[in-house]
Every structure is written in C-alpha cells, then in structure tokens.
C-alpha positions as a Markdown table, in Angstrom:
| # | Residue | x | y | z |
|---|---|---|---|---|
| 1 | Unk | 78.2 | 118.5 | 108.4 |
| 2 | Unk | 74.5 | 118.0 | 108.9 |
| 3 | Unk | 74.1 | 116.5 | 105.4 |
| 4 | Unk | 77.1 | 114.2 | 105.7 |
| 5 | Unk | 76.1 | 111.1 | 107.5 |
| 6 | Unk | 77.9 | 108.4 | 105.6 |
| 7 | Unk | 81.6 | 108.7 | 105.2 |
| 8 | Unk | 83.8 | 106.2 | 103.2 |
| 9 | Unk | 87.5 | 106.1 | 103.5 |
| 10 | Unk | 89.3 | 105.1 | 100.2 |
| 11 | Unk | 92.8 | 104.6 | 99.0 |
| 12 | Unk | 95.3 | 102.1 | 97.8 |
| 13 | Unk | 96.3 | 98.9 | 99.7 |
| 14 | Unk | 98.2 | 100.0 | 102.8 |
| 15 | Unk | 97.0 | 103.6 | 102.7 |
| 16 | Unk | 95.6 | 103.5 | 106.2 |
| 17 | Unk | 91.9 | 103.2 | 105.5 |
| 18 | Unk | 90.9 | 100.9 | 108.3 |
| 19 | Unk | 92.9 | 102.7 | 110.9 |
| 20 | Unk | 91.3 | 106.0 | 110.0 |
| 21 | Unk | 87.8 | 104.6 | 109.8 |
| 22 | Unk | 88.1 | 103.2 | 113.3 |
| 23 | Unk | 89.4 | 106.5 | 114.7 |
| 24 | Unk | 86.7 | 108.5 | 113.0 |
| 25 | Unk | 83.9 | 106.1 | 114.1 |
| 26 | Unk | 85.2 | 106.4 | 117.7 |
| 27 | Unk | 85.4 | 110.2 | 117.7 |
| 28 | Unk | 82.1 | 110.7 | 115.8 |
| 29 | Unk | 80.3 | 107.9 | 117.7 |
| 30 | Unk | 79.3 | 106.4 | 114.4 |
| 31 | Unk | 78.6 | 102.9 | 113.1 |
| 32 | Unk | 81.7 | 101.3 | 111.8 |
| 33 | Unk | 81.7 | 99.1 | 108.6 |
| 34 | Unk | 84.9 | 97.2 | 107.8 |
| 35 | Unk | 85.6 | 95.2 | 104.8 |
| 36 | Unk | 85.5 | 91.5 | 105.5 |
| 37 | Unk | 88.5 | 90.6 | 103.3 |
| 38 | Unk | 89.6 | 87.7 | 105.6 |
| 39 | Unk | 86.4 | 85.8 | 104.7 |
| 40 | Unk | 87.2 | 85.8 | 101.0 |
| 41 | Unk | 88.1 | 82.1 | 100.3 |
| 42 | Unk | 89.9 | 83.0 | 97.0 |
| 43 | Unk | 92.1 | 85.8 | 98.3 |
| 44 | Unk | 95.3 | 83.9 | 99.1 |
| 45 | Unk | 94.8 | 81.8 | 96.0 |
| 46 | Unk | 94.5 | 84.9 | 93.9 |
| 47 | Unk | 97.9 | 86.3 | 95.1 |
| 48 | Unk | 99.5 | 82.9 | 94.2 |
| 49 | Unk | 97.8 | 82.5 | 90.8 |
| 50 | Unk | 96.1 | 85.9 | 89.8 |
| 51 | Unk | 95.1 | 84.8 | 86.3 |
| 52 | Unk | 93.2 | 81.8 | 87.5 |
| 53 | Unk | 91.5 | 83.3 | 90.5 |
| 54 | Unk | 91.0 | 86.9 | 89.6 |
| 55 | Unk | 87.3 | 86.6 | 88.6 |
| 56 | Unk | 86.5 | 84.4 | 91.6 |
| 57 | Unk | 88.1 | 86.8 | 94.1 |
| 58 | Unk | 86.4 | 89.8 | 92.7 |
| 59 | Unk | 83.0 | 88.2 | 92.6 |
| 60 | Unk | 83.4 | 87.1 | 96.2 |
| 61 | Unk | 84.3 | 90.6 | 97.2 |
| 62 | Unk | 81.3 | 92.0 | 95.3 |
| 63 | Unk | 78.9 | 89.7 | 97.1 |
| 64 | Unk | 80.4 | 90.5 | 100.5 |
| 65 | Unk | 80.3 | 94.2 | 99.9 |
| 66 | Unk | 76.8 | 94.1 | 98.6 |
| 67 | Unk | 75.5 | 92.1 | 101.7 |
| 68 | Unk | 77.2 | 94.7 | 104.0 |
| 69 | Unk | 76.1 | 97.8 | 102.2 |
| 70 | Unk | 72.6 | 96.7 | 101.3 |
| 71 | Unk | 71.7 | 96.7 | 105.0 |
| 72 | Unk | 72.4 | 100.4 | 105.4 |
| 73 | Unk | 69.4 | 102.7 | 106.2 |
| 74 | Unk | 68.4 | 105.0 | 103.4 |
| 75 | Unk | 69.3 | 108.0 | 105.6 |
| 76 | Unk | 71.0 | 108.5 | 108.9 |
| 77 | Unk | 69.0 | 107.7 | 112.0 |
| 78 | Unk | 68.6 | 110.0 | 115.0 |
| 79 | Unk | 70.4 | 107.9 | 117.5 |
| 80 | Unk | 73.5 | 106.8 | 115.4 |
| 81 | Unk | 73.7 | 109.4 | 112.6 |
| 82 | Unk | 77.1 | 108.6 | 111.3 |
| 83 | Unk | 78.3 | 105.6 | 109.2 |
| 84 | Unk | 82.0 | 105.2 | 108.7 |
| 85 | Unk | 83.2 | 102.6 | 106.2 |
| 86 | Unk | 86.7 | 101.7 | 105.2 |
| 87 | Unk | 85.7 | 101.3 | 101.5 |
| 88 | Unk | 83.2 | 102.7 | 99.0 |
| 89 | Unk | 81.0 | 100.8 | 96.6 |
| 90 | Unk | 83.1 | 101.8 | 93.6 |
| 91 | Unk | 86.2 | 100.1 | 95.1 |
| 92 | Unk | 84.9 | 96.9 | 93.5 |
| 93 | Unk | 85.1 | 98.4 | 90.0 |
| 94 | Unk | 88.6 | 99.8 | 90.5 |
| 95 | Unk | 90.1 | 96.5 | 91.7 |
| 96 | Unk | 88.2 | 94.5 | 89.1 |
| 97 | Unk | 89.4 | 96.6 | 86.3 |
| 98 | Unk | 92.9 | 96.2 | 87.5 |
| 99 | Unk | 92.7 | 92.5 | 87.9 |
| 100 | Unk | 90.4 | 91.2 | 85.2 |
| 101 | Unk | 90.8 | 90.9 | 81.4 |
| 102 | Unk | 88.5 | 93.0 | 79.2 |
| 103 | Unk | 85.8 | 90.4 | 78.7 |
| 104 | Unk | 85.7 | 89.4 | 82.4 |
| 105 | Unk | 85.5 | 93.1 | 83.4 |
| 106 | Unk | 82.5 | 93.8 | 81.1 |
| 107 | Unk | 80.6 | 90.9 | 82.6 |
| 108 | Unk | 81.7 | 91.9 | 86.1 |
| 109 | Unk | 80.5 | 95.5 | 85.6 |
| 110 | Unk | 77.1 | 94.2 | 84.7 |
| 111 | Unk | 76.8 | 92.3 | 87.9 |
| 112 | Unk | 78.1 | 95.4 | 89.8 |
| 113 | Unk | 75.5 | 97.6 | 88.2 |
| 114 | Unk | 72.7 | 95.2 | 89.1 |
| 115 | Unk | 73.9 | 94.9 | 92.7 |
| 116 | Unk | 74.8 | 98.5 | 93.5 |
| 117 | Unk | 72.3 | 100.4 | 91.3 |
| 118 | Unk | 70.1 | 101.1 | 94.3 |
| 119 | Unk | 72.7 | 100.9 | 97.1 |
| 120 | Unk | 73.1 | 104.1 | 99.2 |
| 121 | Unk | 76.2 | 106.0 | 98.1 |
| 122 | Unk | 78.6 | 107.8 | 100.6 |
| 123 | Unk | 77.9 | 111.5 | 101.4 |
| 124 | Unk | 81.7 | 112.0 | 101.6 |
| 125 | Unk | 84.8 | 110.2 | 100.3 |
| 126 | Unk | 88.0 | 110.7 | 102.2 |
| 127 | Unk | 90.7 | 109.6 | 99.7 |
| 128 | Unk | 94.1 | 108.8 | 101.3 |
| 129 | Unk | 96.9 | 109.2 | 98.9 |
| 130 | Unk | 100.2 | 107.6 | 100.0 |
| 131 | Unk | 103.4 | 107.3 | 98.1 |
| 132 | Unk | 104.4 | 103.8 | 96.9 |
| 133 | Unk | 107.4 | 103.4 | 99.3 |
| 134 | Unk | 105.1 | 104.2 | 102.2 |
| 135 | Unk | 102.4 | 101.8 | 100.9 |
| 136 | Unk | 104.9 | 99.0 | 100.7 |
| 137 | Unk | 106.3 | 99.9 | 104.2 |
| 138 | Unk | 102.8 | 99.7 | 105.7 |
| 139 | Unk | 102.0 | 96.4 | 103.8 |
| 140 | Unk | 105.2 | 94.8 | 105.2 |
| 141 | Unk | 104.5 | 96.2 | 108.7 |
| 142 | Unk | 101.1 | 94.7 | 109.0 |
| 143 | Unk | 102.5 | 91.3 | 107.9 |
| 144 | Unk | 99.7 | 89.7 | 105.9 |
| 145 | Unk | 101.7 | 86.9 | 104.2 |
| 146 | Unk | 99.8 | 86.9 | 101.0 |
| 147 | Unk | 100.4 | 90.6 | 100.5 |
| 148 | Unk | 104.2 | 90.5 | 100.9 |
| 149 | Unk | 105.0 | 89.9 | 97.2 |
| 150 | Unk | 102.9 | 92.8 | 95.8 |
| 151 | Unk | 104.7 | 94.5 | 93.0 |
| 152 | Unk | 105.2 | 98.3 | 92.9 |
| 153 | Unk | 103.7 | 98.4 | 89.4 |
| 154 | Unk | 100.5 | 96.8 | 90.7 |
| 155 | Unk | 100.1 | 99.5 | 93.4 |
| 156 | Unk | 101.0 | 102.3 | 90.9 |
| 157 | Unk | 98.2 | 101.1 | 88.5 |
| 158 | Unk | 95.7 | 101.1 | 91.4 |
| 159 | Unk | 96.7 | 104.6 | 92.3 |
| 160 | Unk | 96.2 | 105.7 | 88.7 |
| 161 | Unk | 92.8 | 104.0 | 88.5 |
| 162 | Unk | 91.6 | 105.7 | 91.7 |
| 163 | Unk | 92.7 | 109.1 | 90.2 |
| 164 | Unk | 90.8 | 108.5 | 86.9 |
| 165 | Unk | 87.7 | 107.3 | 88.7 |
| 166 | Unk | 87.5 | 110.1 | 91.2 |
| 167 | Unk | 88.2 | 112.7 | 88.5 |
| 168 | Unk | 85.7 | 111.4 | 85.9 |
| 169 | Unk | 83.0 | 109.4 | 87.6 |
| 170 | Unk | 82.7 | 110.6 | 91.2 |
| 171 | Unk | 80.6 | 113.7 | 91.5 |
| 172 | Unk | 80.0 | 113.7 | 95.3 |
| 173 | Unk | 81.9 | 115.3 | 98.2 |
| 174 | Unk | 85.5 | 114.4 | 98.5 |
| 175 | Unk | 88.4 | 115.3 | 100.7 |
| 176 | Unk | 91.9 | 114.3 | 99.3 |
| 177 | Unk | 94.4 | 113.7 | 102.1 |
| 178 | Unk | 98.2 | 113.4 | 101.6 |
| 179 | Unk | 98.5 | 110.5 | 104.1 |
| 180 | Unk | 102.3 | 110.7 | 103.9 |
| 181 | Unk | 102.1 | 114.0 | 105.9 |
| 182 | Unk | 99.6 | 112.7 | 108.5 |
| 183 | Unk | 99.9 | 110.4 | 111.5 |
| 184 | Unk | 96.3 | 109.6 | 112.4 |
| 185 | Unk | 97.3 | 106.6 | 114.5 |
| 186 | Unk | 99.6 | 108.6 | 116.9 |
| 187 | Unk | 98.4 | 112.2 | 116.5 |
| 188 | Unk | 95.1 | 113.2 | 118.0 |
| 189 | Unk | 95.6 | 116.7 | 116.5 |
| 190 | Unk | 95.7 | 115.2 | 113.0 |
| 191 | Unk | 92.5 | 113.4 | 113.6 |
| 192 | Unk | 90.8 | 116.4 | 115.1 |
| 193 | Unk | 92.0 | 118.6 | 112.2 |
| 194 | Unk | 90.4 | 116.2 | 109.7 |
| 195 | Unk | 87.1 | 116.2 | 111.7 |
| 196 | Unk | 87.2 | 120.0 | 111.7 |
| 197 | Unk | 87.5 | 119.9 | 107.9 |
| 198 | Unk | 84.6 | 117.5 | 107.6 |
| 199 | Unk | 82.4 | 119.7 | 109.8 |
| 200 | Unk | 83.3 | 122.7 | 107.7 |
| 201 | Unk | 81.9 | 121.1 | 104.5 |
C-alpha cells in the first residue's frame, strides 16, 4: 500500500460512496474530501428541468471539483499520507455525457481537459457496484427531495457509462466491490476486509 496514497470512491448515485469514504478516512487517518453538491445552485433546478439546466449544473460541478482537487499535494505528505475522496476527477465526464447533448458535451469536454489535465489522479479507484433496486432504496432512505423522482433508466445509463469508462479509459489501480453484498456502515469486519485488500495491492 506504500504507493497508494490517494483513494477515490466511485459509483452510481446512492451506491454508498460518501459513507465508505468517511469510514476509510477514519480508519486510515487520512484527509477526507467530500463532494460539495449542496453548494451547486443549479442542482434542484436541473432535476425539475434537466434540458434547460444540464449544462449549468455540470459546469458548476466541474468548477467545484477543480477547486477542491487542485489544492491536493502532488504526492502524499509524511504526516497525513492518505487522501480519501468520495469522487474521482472523471466523474464529471460520466455525468456530463449522460446529461448533455452531443454539442454541449464536446464543449464541456474541452473545459474538463483544460481544468484536469494537470490535476493529480487517484492512485486507486474503489468502484462500488450496486443493483438498481438497492440504489433506489438508498436514494429514498437519505431523503433528498430533488432525487426522489430519479428514473431507473437514468441510473442504468450511469452504471453503463461507468462500466465503459473504467474498461476503456482508466488504466490505474481499481477494486470493484459488489456493494449489495457489503454493509460497510454496520460491519467493521467488512471495512477491515476492504482495508486488507487495499494493503495487499
């Protein structure tokens, strides 16, 4: 694990990314980076009128993620060696491709490449795969009003896009976890088992 200092948790909406990131940061005594989605002024508007606000919501997320990740050190420091984030830089591309039309996405991708070309990339992606029924159950359980009308097809497309990206474009370390079979929130042994897998890389 000596070369793995920066770990990003990825997965669909409701996969359990933030929960796992918090648990790993606590156990590994690392720096925690959480996506600041609540600060996006277009998010609720996007869920009500996706076609009108898709580009605005994605550009706002891109700016927020860039500001967070551009502050990361180029390598782990001695006193706080681990960085645990509940998203990876490429998340912006996956959601933008899902939400924007072709012309908008081409323009967006240019902005993304300019912003993230020199941003530090994670040493490890932990990808949480969760079935659609369990994603929807988690979304309803956490109760964010603007997420309650998410369609199953939307979540399925995101899962497909994650699969394509990770297969064809991500060439770094990755651990794929069947999150339906884990209970990181209530099972310390599940968390420890994952940490053991990370240390074994």
